VEXLUM-614519 format. One record per residue (C-alpha): residue in one letter; x, y, z. Coordinates in Angstrom, 2 decimals, padded with zeros to 5 digits. Layout:
residues N
> rest;x;y;z
> A;X;Y;Z
...
END
This chain:
residues 618
> rest;x;y;z
> X;040.11;-013.03;-022.92
> X;037.98;-009.83;-023.45
> X;034.56;-011.75;-024.05
> X;035.13;-013.83;-020.44
> X;035.50;-010.35;-018.57
> X;032.45;-009.31;-020.11
> X;030.74;-012.57;-018.75
> X;032.08;-012.02;-015.68
> X;031.38;-008.36;-015.22
> X;027.76;-009.15;-016.45
> X;028.13;-011.89;-013.36
> X;028.69;-009.34;-010.59
> X;026.47;-006.73;-011.74
> X;023.47;-008.97;-011.63
> X;024.68;-010.80;-008.73
> X;025.22;-007.02;-007.14
> X;021.54;-005.85;-008.21
> X;019.93;-009.12;-006.99
> X;022.30;-008.97;-003.32
> X;020.81;-005.14;-003.51
> X;017.20;-006.70;-002.76
> X;016.33;-005.41;000.79
> X;015.55;-008.32;002.86
> X;014.68;-009.71;006.10
> X;013.49;-012.62;007.69
> X;011.22;-012.85;010.53
> X;012.13;-015.88;013.25
> X;010.45;-014.67;016.41
> X;008.14;-017.05;017.95
> X;004.24;-015.78;017.98
> X;001.57;-017.82;018.84
> X;-001.51;-016.46;016.41
> X;-003.48;-013.86;017.52
> X;-006.94;-013.70;017.03
> X;-007.50;-011.15;014.30
> X;-004.53;-013.21;012.31
> X;-006.20;-016.74;012.61
> X;-010.25;-014.60;012.02
> X;-008.05;-012.91;009.38
> X;-007.20;-016.14;007.30
> X;-010.80;-017.98;008.12
> X;-012.38;-014.79;005.76
> X;-009.92;-015.36;003.10
> X;-010.69;-018.79;002.96
> X;-014.62;-018.44;003.35
> X;-014.50;-015.54;000.94
> X;-012.75;-017.61;-001.62
> X;-015.24;-021.11;-000.92
> X;-018.62;-018.44;-001.14
> X;-017.26;-016.79;-004.37
> X;-017.00;-020.43;-005.87
> X;-020.53;-021.21;-004.93
> X;-021.74;-018.22;-005.88
> X;-020.48;-019.07;-009.49
> X;-021.80;-022.47;-009.63
> X;-025.28;-021.37;-008.74
> X;-025.94;-018.23;-011.02
> X;-023.40;-018.87;-013.81
> X;-024.06;-021.10;-016.83
> X;-020.95;-022.84;-018.55
> X;-020.75;-020.07;-020.87
> X;-020.19;-017.87;-018.33
> X;-023.77;-016.22;-018.60
> X;-025.08;-014.35;-015.54
> X;-028.66;-016.82;-014.51
> X;-030.82;-014.03;-015.27
> X;-032.99;-012.16;-017.88
> X;-031.09;-009.28;-019.77
> X;-032.29;-005.70;-020.42
> X;-031.10;-002.40;-021.35
> X;-031.55;-000.06;-019.44
> X;-029.91;001.95;-016.52
> X;-032.26;000.24;-013.51
> X;-031.35;-003.08;-013.66
> X;-029.18;-003.25;-017.24
> X;-025.89;-004.41;-018.30
> X;-023.76;-002.41;-015.78
> X;-025.78;-004.18;-013.06
> X;-025.04;-007.84;-014.28
> X;-021.19;-007.38;-014.01
> X;-021.66;-005.21;-010.85
> X;-022.46;-008.52;-009.35
> X;-018.70;-009.47;-008.98
> X;-017.80;-005.71;-008.16
> X;-015.14;-006.72;-005.50
> X;-013.73;-010.09;-007.08
> X;-010.78;-009.19;-008.54
> X;-009.76;-006.82;-005.65
> X;-010.52;-009.23;-003.08
> X;-008.44;-012.06;-005.30
> X;-005.09;-009.00;-005.12
> X;-005.57;-009.50;-001.15
> X;-005.07;-012.72;-001.22
> X;-008.14;-014.89;-002.50
> X;-007.87;-018.42;-004.42
> X;-007.11;-018.34;-008.24
> X;-010.74;-019.64;-008.15
> X;-011.99;-015.97;-007.93
> X;-010.36;-014.91;-010.73
> X;-010.88;-017.55;-012.94
> X;-014.26;-017.28;-012.20
> X;-014.38;-013.68;-012.63
> X;-012.82;-013.87;-015.96
> X;-015.32;-016.41;-017.21
> X;-018.34;-014.02;-016.11
> X;-016.96;-011.11;-017.73
> X;-016.69;-012.68;-021.10
> X;-020.00;-014.73;-020.84
> X;-021.09;-010.88;-020.01
> X;-020.02;-009.61;-023.52
> X;-021.34;-012.81;-025.00
> X;-024.34;-012.34;-023.01
> X;-025.05;-008.50;-023.55
> X;-024.09;-009.01;-027.23
> X;-026.96;-011.08;-028.18
> X;-029.36;-008.46;-026.32
> X;-031.34;-006.33;-028.75
> X;-033.52;-003.29;-028.18
> X;-035.76;-001.68;-030.48
> X;-037.04;001.53;-028.80
> X;-033.76;002.60;-028.29
> X;-030.61;002.73;-030.56
> X;-027.95;002.42;-028.11
> X;-028.35;-001.30;-028.25
> X;-030.11;-002.05;-031.57
> X;-026.65;-004.03;-031.94
> X;-026.13;-005.05;-028.41
> X;-025.27;-003.44;-025.46
> X;-021.60;-003.20;-026.32
> X;-019.44;-002.35;-029.15
> X;-015.83;-003.21;-029.34
> X;-016.85;-004.64;-025.82
> X;-017.36;-001.11;-024.24
> X;-020.81;000.14;-023.63
> X;-022.33;002.17;-026.55
> X;-023.26;005.05;-024.66
> X;-024.19;004.98;-021.14
> X;-023.74;007.69;-018.11
> X;-020.55;006.95;-015.94
> X;-022.33;006.76;-013.02
> X;-024.09;003.18;-014.13
> X;-020.31;002.61;-016.47
> X;-018.19;003.43;-013.61
> X;-020.73;000.67;-011.53
> X;-020.05;-001.84;-013.80
> X;-016.48;-001.30;-014.44
> X;-015.09;-001.22;-011.27
> X;-013.85;-005.16;-010.86
> X;-012.39;-004.81;-014.48
> X;-010.35;-001.70;-013.51
> X;-008.86;-003.71;-010.55
> X;-008.13;-006.61;-012.81
> X;-004.45;-005.39;-013.54
> X;-003.80;-005.71;-009.79
> X;-004.33;-009.61;-009.92
> X;-003.10;-010.22;-013.54
> X;-001.09;-007.50;-014.96
> X;000.60;-009.70;-017.58
> X;-002.98;-010.84;-019.21
> X;-002.46;-009.37;-022.86
> X;-006.51;-009.26;-023.46
> X;-007.10;-007.09;-020.30
> X;-004.22;-004.54;-021.57
> X;-005.70;-004.64;-025.08
> X;-009.18;-003.49;-023.70
> X;-008.03;-001.36;-021.27
> X;-005.97;001.18;-023.80
> X;-008.36;000.65;-026.52
> X;-010.93;001.65;-023.61
> X;-008.99;004.54;-022.78
> X;-008.17;005.00;-026.08
> X;-012.10;006.43;-026.47
> X;-011.22;009.09;-024.49
> X;-008.42;010.62;-026.06
> X;-009.47;010.47;-029.27
> X;-007.50;007.49;-030.77
> X;-010.56;005.71;-031.93
> X;-012.66;007.81;-034.48
> X;-016.07;006.38;-034.22
> X;-015.80;007.64;-030.09
> X;-014.62;011.06;-029.97
> X;-015.70;011.40;-026.68
> X;-013.19;014.29;-026.04
> X;-012.32;017.76;-026.96
> X;-008.78;018.31;-026.63
> X;-008.82;022.34;-027.46
> X;-011.48;022.72;-024.45
> X;-010.34;019.58;-022.22
> X;-013.60;018.35;-021.67
> X;-015.61;015.55;-022.60
> X;-018.79;016.38;-024.88
> X;-021.57;014.85;-023.10
> X;-022.78;012.76;-019.95
> X;-023.53;009.88;-022.03
> X;-020.51;008.33;-024.03
> X;-019.17;004.83;-024.95
> X;-017.78;002.86;-028.32
> X;-020.24;004.72;-030.25
> X;-019.12;008.30;-029.03
> X;-020.96;011.16;-027.27
> X;-024.50;011.71;-027.42
> X;-024.95;015.41;-028.18
> X;-028.63;015.75;-027.94
> X;-030.78;015.19;-025.73
> X;-031.84;011.44;-024.76
> X;-035.26;009.68;-024.83
> X;-036.91;007.52;-021.38
> X;-035.96;004.40;-023.80
> X;-032.07;005.29;-023.63
> X;-032.34;004.91;-019.95
> X;-034.83;002.57;-019.40
> X;-034.62;000.07;-022.38
> X;-037.69;-002.21;-023.85
> X;-040.19;-004.28;-021.68
> X;-039.86;-007.53;-022.01
> X;-042.52;-010.40;-021.05
> X;-042.76;-012.12;-017.72
> X;-042.67;-011.05;-013.81
> X;-039.76;-009.92;-012.06
> X;-038.39;-009.10;-008.38
> X;-038.11;-005.16;-009.52
> X;-035.81;-003.64;-006.06
> X;-036.28;000.13;-007.57
> X;-039.90;000.56;-006.30
> X;-041.51;000.66;-003.18
> X;-042.63;-002.82;-003.67
> X;-039.21;-004.16;-002.98
> X;-037.93;-007.66;-002.89
> X;-039.73;-010.38;-002.79
> X;-042.77;-009.31;-004.48
> X;-043.04;-009.94;-008.66
> X;-044.37;-007.67;-010.72
> X;-045.28;-008.02;-014.54
> X;-043.29;-005.64;-016.26
> X;-044.89;-004.75;-019.27
> X;-047.46;-003.54;-016.63
> X;-045.19;-001.72;-014.67
> X;-043.23;-000.45;-017.69
> X;-045.08;002.85;-017.67
> X;-043.70;003.82;-014.12
> X;-040.31;002.68;-015.33
> X;-040.01;005.53;-017.94
> X;-041.70;008.13;-015.41
> X;-038.67;007.45;-013.16
> X;-036.44;008.84;-015.94
> X;-038.57;011.32;-017.48
> X;-036.34;014.23;-016.37
> X;-032.81;013.07;-017.13
> X;-033.24;013.87;-020.83
> X;-030.36;016.83;-020.40
> X;-027.25;015.31;-021.94
> X;-025.22;017.89;-023.55
> X;-021.53;019.19;-022.23
> X;-018.83;017.57;-019.23
> X;-020.25;016.20;-015.97
> X;-018.34;016.01;-012.97
> X;-019.21;012.05;-013.27
> X;-016.79;011.92;-016.48
> X;-014.11;011.67;-014.24
> X;-014.26;008.36;-013.90
> X;-012.95;008.05;-016.74
> X;-009.59;009.00;-015.18
> X;-009.30;005.33;-013.99
> X;-008.86;004.05;-017.44
> X;-006.08;006.38;-017.91
> X;-004.09;005.80;-014.55
> X;-004.51;001.54;-015.02
> X;-003.42;002.10;-018.54
> X;-000.62;004.39;-017.73
> X;000.09;001.34;-014.64
> X;000.15;-001.20;-017.49
> X;002.09;000.10;-020.27
> X;004.20;003.10;-018.50
> X;002.83;005.08;-021.45
> X;003.14;008.77;-020.58
> X;000.48;009.70;-022.64
> X;-002.27;008.11;-020.51
> X;-000.76;010.27;-017.89
> X;-000.54;013.43;-019.18
> X;-004.29;012.97;-020.65
> X;-005.57;012.77;-017.33
> X;-003.94;015.31;-015.49
> X;-004.57;017.45;-018.30
> X;-008.29;016.32;-017.85
> X;-008.16;016.70;-014.45
> X;-006.71;020.44;-014.44
> X;-009.26;021.67;-016.17
> X;-011.70;020.60;-014.01
> X;-009.61;022.01;-011.24
> X;-009.20;025.58;-012.91
> X;-013.50;025.35;-013.71
> X;-014.12;024.41;-009.95
> X;-011.80;027.81;-009.20
> X;-013.80;029.74;-011.55
> X;-017.04;028.43;-009.32
> X;-015.77;029.78;-006.02
> X;-014.49;026.21;-005.12
> X;-017.89;024.76;-005.98
> X;-017.55;021.83;-008.51
> X;-019.72;022.73;-011.68
> X;-022.07;020.16;-012.76
> X;-022.34;021.45;-015.97
> X;-019.63;022.34;-018.62
> X;-021.22;023.57;-022.12
> X;-019.00;022.94;-025.25
> X;-018.03;026.12;-025.06
> X;-015.56;025.06;-022.17
> X;-017.24;027.29;-019.56
> X;-019.21;026.35;-015.85
> X;-022.64;026.08;-016.78
> X;-022.36;026.82;-020.65
> X;-025.18;024.59;-021.72
> X;-027.39;026.71;-019.03
> X;-026.81;030.06;-019.59
> X;-023.82;030.43;-016.99
> X;-025.94;028.18;-014.30
> X;-022.94;026.10;-013.62
> X;-024.83;023.83;-010.89
> X;-027.94;022.91;-013.26
> X;-028.27;019.79;-015.41
> X;-028.43;015.84;-015.49
> X;-027.14;014.31;-012.06
> X;-026.47;017.99;-010.96
> X;-026.12;020.08;-008.15
> X;-029.66;021.37;-008.98
> X;-031.54;018.14;-009.84
> X;-034.03;018.08;-007.80
> X;-036.87;016.50;-009.91
> X;-040.26;014.44;-009.23
> X;-039.84;010.64;-009.68
> X;-043.00;009.02;-010.99
> X;-041.84;005.35;-010.38
> X;-041.84;006.65;-006.62
> X;-044.20;009.32;-006.75
> X;-042.37;011.62;-004.41
> X;-039.65;014.35;-004.89
> X;-036.42;012.91;-004.95
> X;-032.95;014.76;-005.03
> X;-030.15;013.15;-006.90
> X;-027.21;014.70;-006.89
> X;-024.41;013.14;-007.92
> X;-021.37;015.50;-007.70
> X;-018.77;013.44;-005.50
> X;-019.19;010.51;-007.39
> X;-016.91;010.92;-010.31
> X;-014.97;013.98;-009.07
> X;-013.69;012.33;-005.36
> X;-011.51;009.21;-007.42
> X;-010.87;011.88;-010.41
> X;-008.92;014.03;-008.31
> X;-007.08;011.33;-006.19
> X;-006.72;009.78;-009.33
> X;-004.70;012.73;-010.28
> X;-002.72;013.17;-006.78
> X;-001.76;009.42;-007.51
> X;000.17;010.06;-011.11
> X;001.57;013.22;-009.73
> X;001.66;013.54;-006.02
> X;000.35;016.82;-005.97
> X;-001.48;017.54;-002.68
> X;-003.55;020.37;-004.63
> X;-005.69;018.12;-006.30
> X;-007.14;017.04;-002.98
> X;-007.01;020.62;-002.10
> X;-009.95;021.33;-004.24
> X;-011.74;018.48;-002.64
> X;-011.23;020.02;000.74
> X;-012.55;023.63;-000.10
> X;-015.64;021.65;-001.45
> X;-016.37;020.23;001.72
> X;-015.33;023.93;003.09
> X;-018.16;025.22;000.98
> X;-020.55;023.30;002.24
> X;-019.73;022.74;005.83
> X;-019.89;026.82;005.30
> X;-023.49;026.51;005.11
> X;-024.91;024.24;007.82
> X;-027.78;024.49;009.95
> X;-027.66;023.08;014.01
> X;-030.93;022.27;015.32
> X;-031.79;020.38;018.47
> X;-028.30;020.19;018.48
> X;-028.15;018.08;015.32
> X;-025.63;019.19;012.60
> X;-027.61;019.18;009.28
> X;-025.73;019.73;005.67
> X;-027.13;021.20;002.48
> X;-027.17;018.74;-000.47
> X;-028.15;020.39;-003.13
> X;-027.40;023.81;-004.48
> X;-029.22;026.25;-007.33
> X;-033.32;026.94;-007.71
> X;-035.31;023.66;-006.60
> X;-038.17;023.55;-009.22
> X;-037.63;027.28;-009.35
> X;-038.06;028.35;-005.45
> X;-034.83;031.11;-005.57
> X;-034.76;032.74;-002.41
> X;-034.60;036.61;-003.13
> X;-033.91;035.47;-006.85
> X;-030.85;033.83;-006.44
> X;-029.62;030.37;-006.07
> X;-029.30;028.72;-002.59
> X;-028.08;025.55;-000.68
> X;-030.93;023.39;-000.54
> X;-031.63;020.15;001.16
> X;-030.35;019.81;004.12
> X;-029.83;016.19;005.91
> X;-028.00;014.70;008.93
> X;-025.43;013.26;005.93
> X;-022.37;014.92;006.87
> X;-020.32;013.27;003.99
> X;-017.86;011.53;006.32
> X;-017.06;009.21;004.03
> X;-015.81;011.46;001.87
> X;-013.71;013.44;004.42
> X;-012.02;010.42;005.32
> X;-010.99;009.73;002.04
> X;-009.58;013.31;002.43
> X;-008.17;012.18;005.47
> X;-006.65;009.32;004.36
> X;-004.87;010.97;000.91
> X;-003.80;014.09;002.69
> X;-002.54;012.72;006.01
> X;-003.34;016.16;007.47
> X;-004.44;016.11;010.93
> X;-006.51;018.98;010.06
> X;-008.25;016.69;007.92
> X;-008.49;014.28;010.86
> X;-010.45;017.22;013.01
> X;-013.78;016.72;010.74
> X;-013.57;012.76;010.45
> X;-015.65;010.77;013.11
> X;-012.79;008.83;015.08
> X;-014.36;005.40;014.91
> X;-014.35;002.31;013.25
> X;-010.96;001.93;011.33
> X;-009.87;005.74;012.13
> X;-010.65;005.22;015.64
> X;-008.54;001.94;015.87
> X;-005.34;003.69;013.60
> X;-006.13;006.42;016.35
> X;-005.83;004.02;019.26
> X;-009.42;004.72;020.14
> X;-010.65;001.21;019.52
> X;-008.36;-001.65;019.93
> X;-011.18;-004.34;019.14
> X;-011.85;-003.23;016.12
> X;-009.85;-005.61;014.04
> X;-011.41;-008.40;015.31
> X;-014.98;-007.05;015.33
> X;-015.11;-006.30;012.13
> X;-013.36;-009.63;010.44
> X;-016.10;-011.18;012.95
> X;-018.79;-009.05;011.37
> X;-017.87;-009.77;007.99
> X;-017.42;-013.62;008.51
> X;-021.04;-013.08;009.94
> X;-022.31;-011.45;006.53
> X;-020.44;-014.25;004.54
> X;-022.16;-016.46;006.75
> X;-025.24;-014.93;005.61
> X;-025.26;-014.64;002.54
> X;-024.33;-018.43;001.77
> X;-027.21;-019.38;003.62
> X;-029.49;-017.00;001.03
> X;-027.62;-018.06;-001.97
> X;-028.58;-021.68;-000.57
> X;-032.46;-020.69;-000.09
> X;-033.13;-018.53;-002.75
> X;-036.01;-020.12;-004.61
> X;-035.79;-017.31;-007.89
> X;-035.16;-018.78;-010.92
> X;-033.53;-017.16;-013.81
> X;-036.70;-015.94;-015.84
> X;-038.22;-014.14;-012.71
> X;-034.63;-012.18;-011.93
> X;-032.99;-008.98;-013.50
> X;-029.43;-007.94;-013.46
> X;-029.96;-005.85;-010.12
> X;-031.42;-008.78;-008.23
> X;-028.57;-011.00;-007.85
> X;-026.05;-008.23;-006.42
> X;-027.19;-008.52;-002.92
> X;-026.13;-011.94;-003.09
> X;-022.71;-011.39;-003.71
> X;-021.08;-013.33;-000.87
> X;-017.67;-011.79;-001.00
> X;-016.25;-009.15;002.01
> X;-013.71;-007.18;001.36
> X;-013.67;-004.49;003.42
> X;-012.21;-005.67;007.14
> X;-009.53;-006.95;004.81
> X;-008.70;-003.67;003.10
> X;-008.86;-001.84;005.92
> X;-006.65;-004.30;008.07
> X;-004.15;-005.54;005.68
> X;-003.37;-002.94;003.05
> X;-004.60;000.19;004.96
> X;-007.11;001.58;002.62
> X;-010.18;003.12;003.18
> X;-012.57;002.21;000.31
> X;-016.03;004.58;-000.77
> X;-018.77;004.32;-003.09
> X;-017.60;003.77;-006.84
> X;-013.65;003.09;-006.92
> X;-011.79;002.61;-010.00
> X;-008.07;002.52;-008.26
> X;-006.28;001.23;-005.50
> X;-005.41;003.81;-002.67
> X;-003.79;001.62;-000.20
> X;-000.25;002.04;002.53
> X;000.63;-001.37;001.38
> X;000.03;-004.52;-000.82
> X;001.16;-007.93;-000.76
> X;002.73;-010.53;-003.34
> X;003.26;-014.29;-002.76
> X;007.23;-014.54;-003.98
> X;006.83;-018.78;-003.97
> X;004.14;-019.09;-005.86
> X;004.60;-015.40;-007.95
> X;000.76;-013.99;-007.60
> X;-000.64;-011.14;-005.81
> X;-001.57;-010.83;-002.17
> X;-001.22;-012.42;000.93
> X;000.87;-015.81;001.12
> X;-001.08;-018.57;002.21
> X;-000.66;-019.15;006.38
> X;000.26;-015.15;006.22
> X;-001.90;-012.36;007.93
> X;-001.48;-008.94;008.37
> X;-002.59;-006.26;010.12
> X;-002.17;-002.11;009.98
> X;-001.57;-000.96;013.28
> X;-000.69;002.66;012.62
> X;-000.24;005.42;010.02
> X;000.90;008.57;009.87
> X;002.01;011.17;006.70
> X;006.11;009.58;006.89
> X;005.10;006.18;008.04
> X;003.24;003.07;009.08
> X;003.50;-000.11;011.70
> X;002.76;-003.12;010.08
> X;002.11;-006.75;012.37
> X;003.16;-009.69;010.50
> X;002.23;-013.40;011.08
> X;002.65;-016.97;009.58
> X;000.22;-018.97;011.54
> X;001.34;-022.01;010.09
> X;003.39;-023.96;012.30
> X;005.44;-026.00;009.66
> X;006.24;-023.52;006.42
> X;008.12;-021.15;005.69
> X;006.35;-018.33;003.84
> X;008.14;-015.41;001.74
> X;006.50;-012.34;000.63
> X;007.07;-008.74;-001.53
> X;005.29;-006.36;000.89
> X;005.08;-003.05;-001.54
> X;004.92;000.36;-000.92
> X;000.94;001.56;-002.20
> X;-000.97;-000.48;-004.51
> X;000.91;000.36;-007.18
> X;004.07;001.00;-005.90
> X;003.46;004.88;-005.73
> X;005.12;004.97;-002.44
> X;008.81;004.69;-001.18
> X;010.21;002.60;001.73
> X;013.03;004.39;003.20
> X;013.11;002.56;006.32
> X;012.44;-001.13;008.17
> X;012.93;-001.56;012.12
> X;012.72;-005.09;012.14
> X;013.61;-006.95;015.53
> X;015.24;-003.78;016.91
> X;017.75;-003.70;013.78
> X;016.72;-000.86;010.98
> X;016.60;-002.07;007.26
> X;017.47;000.86;004.90
> X;015.24;-000.08;001.92
> X;015.06;003.10;-000.24
> X;012.52;001.97;-002.48
> X;009.10;000.54;-002.71
> X;009.73;-003.00;-001.96
> X;010.72;-005.46;000.99
> X;011.06;-009.09;000.72
> X;010.12;-010.81;004.10
> X;010.59;-014.69;005.14
> X;008.66;-015.58;007.62
> X;009.64;-018.65;009.58
> X;007.23;-021.19;011.03
> X;005.07;-019.81;013.62
> X;006.57;-016.30;013.96
> X;005.60;-012.97;013.98
> X;006.50;-009.30;014.01
> X;005.58;-006.02;014.00
> X;007.93;-003.85;011.25
> X;008.10;-000.01;011.32
> X;008.20;001.70;008.43
> X;009.46;004.86;007.56
> X;007.90;006.16;003.99
> X;007.48;008.89;001.63
> X;004.16;009.01;000.18
> X;002.83;009.07;-003.77
> X;006.74;009.60;-005.13
> X;006.99;007.03;-007.88
> X;004.94;006.83;-010.84
> X;002.16;004.24;-010.62
> X;003.24;000.63;-012.04
> X;001.54;-002.89;-012.23
> X;004.66;-004.57;-012.95
> X;004.90;-007.02;-010.26
> X;007.97;-007.61;-007.95
> X;010.04;-010.27;-009.79
> X;009.48;-008.47;-013.27
> X;010.80;-005.42;-012.00
> X;014.70;-004.24;-013.31
> X;017.40;-005.43;-010.97
END
């Protein structure tokens, strides 16, 4: 009797849990709008084009058909960066072959660059990777090469190899690997701009570290003025490549580029739920937050091993390789170059802390940085110019003090737009151009979805033509050459389906929505389903859903946020209000139907997770 009672109680609990799943059925007939047909066409075209690219440029081993070389100009990060958006596209709804081919390319990449050897630098004397991670490099380049890997958990969170690698790589920045003690837990800093599986570089780099060895042959060298289409003998051109990096040698101390490492912590936390990853990210970003306050709201580009801003430069926080003051003479281009990368790691880093905590003060750090830059703007002939650099260019102080300099029309609109999407503060919108995706959400450009989708389809067509007419061979291509042939176009899809705005190097998905195919049990929009984000504000969003198939019913889950970090409070469907009170809504779309769904929601209130809907506890 007792056993039977327990069984009945368990069954009742389970049934109750399943029944509690909020779900709606859409049965309102709708002729497919143009945007919906274009969306499905773009997903199909991207998938087929990716297959074409893989067939053309990957061999049976997964090796990229090019000439491998160590270096930051055209080295290992560039080779795998060729596939930078494939996993992101798969999680939107790309074909299974897109993910399969990326995995093939990744495994081939590890083997291909594991076989490479250098003589002029020790960094790759036994291969470019150790423990499957770059031996030592800067996170401008490491970050470029790791983007698709960072998004892989969105596609396949149960991949045990992915979990092992992601947590191992994160551990290299949490001092869990005795051979990679990149982090100082007392000073809460990463010790060098050069880090990796071999630990931090605590001495000056050499130009050979940056450039690698020459290799025989003539190649399409894209980072020079000759440009695409002109073959240059690498041995003859090699001194120019060294001259490109002659001023890049300072390495010791932390740099905001290193905040890119927080992406490893975010993904590891989302994969495992282990709080140590969250705690490390928050600890590290909080240290940057404090140091930025010490510099008047300016993110320092050198933190010394003593933990102080500018600690390697007598307190001059604007110094350092890739720093505010990194104005150099590029001996390859024979011209002055201004290469400040302060925003490349800091924007993703502070946004990752927001993702983990929901604390908007991290966005406040970025807002204050932009305030400082805009406070020093100039207006010339009716045009606003902003300083891109700070410090003492070539020693030329004004009145013996550092100053803002190198004024250009670059208004950092992409960074301001990111701030707005993270904060949803209407005051932040005041500095954002109300055009494109933002203009569409504000009701100013209703034609944007169709135009954006048509534009991406045109780009796919053009790139497929480029692939089919490409006459280069592997022995004339270096790693960066094939990046321009990657046919997968994701911008319109990420904007329109997920409400995401992704600029620059991105390692975490900040979005309002994500989708899962309930029948196929995989991420992405189900076949023949299209989604359009029509409005977004701080407390809600409106989404249109269409099943363009007149025959087949489709069932899906809509998730609040890329990692379920948001919460749906209610959803209004067909005039009826459904209480959700969680990150998931199950939707069944009858054949040839569609409707708008109006969500009330709270943002950044749940811990991010990569657990898929069918694996969540009921």
